[in-house]
Steps between C-alpha positions, in 0.01 A plus 500: 500500500330239285296208629763256371776673696301512822412128475868421439604703803237323712630158392859607571398622845324174583796290381740720696291462816484120462874480431588716802266295722661178377851629567408628846332175607772264365762376743832524316709354783669174394423187698866396508825690549691277259409395146281191480461258212150510355335175393405435142176354369485125544232239443578283801371590847776291658781722377667726758512779239123489443315834517190335649457373854325176596153661485556622142544870585797713396785510749565847640865492390424424134542751220136489377381567856734798532396649166124455518424494873753741648544747212171457313367838607796666330522263201139531379484884479839500325372246248190714434717811466734329252204372298360854490835634384510242222146585383580872526807455281292328233236775513762775472670328208166464317419868561834600347436288192150647449631858510 
């Protein structure tokens, strides 16, 4: 097995471990039993649909909070994995052209 293959397998193993840890530690239970309307981005802090509370922090029922605070441990490894797949596709296509 070449050095390049073993480094690739090591990176895959690390990403797999981080992804599994993120999935295991994420609570996938919904906060509500019925669908809830999610607020949109607004510029006024007086609006009832505002995603920020009075102290300027994200409300816990806003979409950005759910994506980045609740599911961030799953989202970041998936983003890294997709970026790696994109770079790998470019490398494979260049190798085919060179041959």
